C-alpha positions in Angstrom: -17.8 -10.8 -26.8 -16.9 -7.5 -24.7 -13.4 -6.3 -24.3 -13.4 -7.2 -20.6 -14.7 -10.8 -21.3 -11.8 -11.1 -23.8 -9.2 -9.6 -21.3 -10.8 -12.5 -18.6 -10.2 -15.0 -21.4 -6.5 -14.3 -21.7 -6.2 -14.4 -17.8 -6.4 -10.6 -16.8 -8.9 -10.8 -13.8 -11.2 -7.9 -12.9 -9.0 -7.1 -10.0 -6.2 -6.3 -12.8 -8.6 -4.5 -14.6 -9.6 -2.2 -11.8 -5.7 -1.7 -10.9 -5.2 -0.5 -14.1 -8.2 2.2 -14.2 -6.7 3.3 -10.3 -3.3 3.5 -11.8 -4.2 5.6 -14.7 -6.9 7.8 -12.4 -3.9 8.4 -9.9 -1.7 9.5 -12.9 -4.4 11.9 -14.2 -4.7 13.3 -11.0 -1.4 14.2 -10.5 -1.0 15.8 -13.7 -4.0 18.1 -12.9 -2.9 18.8 -9.1 0.7 19.8 -10.5 -0.4 21.5 -13.8 0.0 25.5 -13.1 1.2 25.5 -9.7 0.5 28.8 -7.8 2.6 30.3 -5.1 -1.0 30.6 -3.3 -2.5 27.4 -3.5 -6.4 27.6 -4.5 -8.9 25.1 -5.3 -7.6 21.2 -6.2 -4.1 22.1 -5.7 -4.8 23.3 -2.1 -6.8 20.0 -1.2 -3.7 17.8 -3.1 -1.0 19.9 -1.0 -2.8 19.5 2.7 -3.3 15.8 1.9 0.2 15.5 0.9 1.6 17.4 3.7 -0.8 15.5 6.4 0.9 12.6 5.0 4.4 13.9 5.0 3.9 14.8 8.6 2.8 11.5 9.9 5.5 9.6 8.0 8.2 12.1 9.0 7.7 11.2 12.6 8.7 7.6 12.0 11.4 7.8 9.5 12.9 11.0 10.2 12.9 14.3 8.2 15.8 13.3 5.9 14.6 9.7 5.2 11.2 10.9 4.5 12.1 13.5 2.0 14.2 10.6 0.3 11.5 8.0 0.2 8.3 9.5 0.8 7.2 9.1 -2.6 7.0 5.3 -2.1 5.4 5.1 1.2 2.8 7.4 -0.2 2.2 6.2 -3.0 1.6 2.5 -1.7 -0.8 4.1 0.8 -2.8 6.0 -1.9 -3.0 3.1 -4.2 -3.9 0.7 -1.4 -6.8 3.0 0.1 -8.3 3.3 -3.4 -8.0 -0.2 -4.4 -9.7 -1.3 -1.1 -12.4 1.3 -1.6 -12.9 -0.1 -5.0 -14.5 -3.0 -3.5 -17.2 -0.9 -1.8 -18.4 0.3 -5.1 -22.0 -1.1 -6.2 -21.7 -4.4 -7.9 -18.0 -4.9 -7.0 -16.9 -8.5 -7.7 -20.2 -8.8 -9.5 -19.7 -6.6 -12.5 -16.8 -7.6 -14.9 -13.9 -5.5 -14.6 -14.8 -4.3 -11.3 -13.2 -6.1 -8.0 -10.9 -4.6 -5.3 -7.2 -5.6 -6.7 -6.4 -6.1 -2.9 -8.8 -9.0 -2.4 -6.5 -10.9 -4.5 -3.4 -12.3 -3.0 -1.7 -11.9 -6.1 -1.9 -7.9 -5.8 -1.0 -7.6 -2.1 2.3 -10.3 -3.0 3.6 -8.0 -5.7 3.6 -5.0 -3.6 5.1 -6.9 -0.7 7.9 -7.8 -3.3 8.3 -4.4 -4.3 8.8 -3.5 -0.8 11.2 -6.3 0.0 13.4 -5.4 -3.1 13.1 -1.9 -2.0 14.3 -2.4 1.3 17.3 -4.5 0.1 18.4 -1.4 -2.2 18.1 1.2 0.1 19.8 -0.9 2.7 22.8 -1.3 -0.1 22.7 2.2 -1.0 22.7 3.6 2.6 25.4 1.4 3.7 27.7 1.7 0.8 27.5 -1.8 0.0 26.7 -5.3 1.3 27.9 -4.2 4.8 24.2 -3.7 5.2 23.8 -7.5 5.9 25.9 -7.3 9.0 23.0 -6.6 11.0 21.9 -10.3 10.3 25.2 -11.2 12.6 23.8 -9.2 15.3 23.6 -9.8 18.4 25.1 -13.2 17.6 26.6 -14.8 14.2 24.8 -18.0 15.5 21.3 -16.2 15.0 21.9 -15.5 11.1 19.7 -18.2 10.2 16.8 -16.8 12.5 17.8 -13.2 11.3 17.5 -14.2 7.8 14.0 -16.0 8.4 13.0 -12.7 9.8 13.8 -10.7 6.6 12.1 -13.7 4.2 8.9 -13.6 6.5 8.3 -9.8 6.6 6.9 -9.8 2.5 4.7 -12.8 3.5 3.4 -11.2 6.5 2.8 -8.0 4.5 1.1 -10.0 1.7 -1.1 -12.2 4.0 -2.2 -9.6 6.4 -3.7 -7.2 3.7 -5.0 -10.0 1.5 -6.4 -11.6 4.5 -8.4 -8.5 5.7 -10.0 -7.4 2.8 -10.9 -10.6 1.5 -12.7 -11.8 4.7 -14.2 -8.3 5.0 -15.7 -8.8 1.8 -16.7 -12.4 2.2 -18.2 -11.3 5.6 -20.2 -8.1 3.9 -21.9 -10.5 1.5 -22.8 -13.0 3.8 -24.5 -10.5 5.9 -26.1 -8.8 3.0 -27.4 -12.4 1.8 -28.8 -12.9 5.3 -30.1 -9.5 5.9 -30.4 -7.5 3.1 -31.7 -4.2 4.8 -29.9 -2.2 7.6 -27.2 -4.4 8.6 -25.1 -4.1 4.8 -25.2 -0.2 5.8 -23.2 -0.6 8.9 -21.1 -3.1 7.4 -20.1 -0.9 4.7 -19.6 1.9 7.3 -17.1 -0.6 9.0 -15.4 -1.2 5.7 -14.5 2.2 4.8 -12.8 2.1 8.1 -11.1 -1.2 7.6 -9.8 0.0 4.4 -8.3 3.3 5.8 -6.5 1.1 8.6 -5.0 -1.4 6.3 -3.5 1.1 3.7 -2.4 2.8 6.8 -0.8 -0.3 8.2 1.0 -1.6 5.2 2.5 1.7 4.2 3.4 2.2 8.0 5.1 -0.9 8.1 7.0 -0.2 4.8 8.0 3.0 6.7 9.5 1.2 9.7 11.0 -1.2 7.9 13.1 1.5 5.6 14.0 3.3 8.8 15.6 0.0 10.2 17.3 -0.3 7.2 19.1 3.1 7.4 22.7 3.5 9.5 22.2 3.7 13.1 23.8 7.4 13.1 21.4 8.6 10.3 19.6 10.8 12.7 22.6 12.6 13.7 22.5 13.6 10.0 19.1 14.9 9.9 
C-alpha cells in the first residue's frame, strides 16, 4: 500500500493532500521571495512585489488604506490559496490520480474557509468597536429586525461555502462530461473557461471577505485613514 493510499484509508482525501501541498508550496515561495530583500528589486522579488502591490491596490479601494494595511494578509492569503486550489483541478489527471484533486471541489474545504472568515469578522468587529458594542448593528434600523439581521450574519458563511463549492464542483463535472462526449477540441475550450472561472471565484470569495471586513469597522473609520 502506498503512502497516499494509506492516508486515504484513514479518511484523508485527495483534496486534503493537494491542499497540504499547496500550503507548503506557498510557504516555500514566501520564504524565497522574502529572503535577501533588495532595495531595488529584481528577478522573483520584483515579480512578487508587483503581484502583491497589485492586489493591495485592488483591495485598498474597497477596504480603505488603514483597514487594508491591517487585514490585507488575510484577504490576500485567501485569494492566492483559492486561486491555486482552483487551478490544481486543471492539472492533468486531477480527480483521477490519487493525491491530486481540487480542494475547493470539496464542500469541506470551502466550509472551513467560510468559517474562518466568519470567526475573523466577529473578532475584527469586537476589536474595532472595543467590545460587544459591535453587535449593536443588529438592532439597526429597528430593534424588531434583530432575528432577520442575525440570520443575515449566519447566512454569510453558508453563501460563501456554497458559492465557491458549487461553481468549482459544477465546472469540473461539466468539463468531464464534455470530455466524455467530445474528447477532441471542446475540452480545450472548457479548460480555457475554467482558467477564467478559477480566477473569478477566487476574486469573488476574497472580495466578499473584504466587504464584510469593511462593514465590521466603525462608521467613522474613514475619518481616521
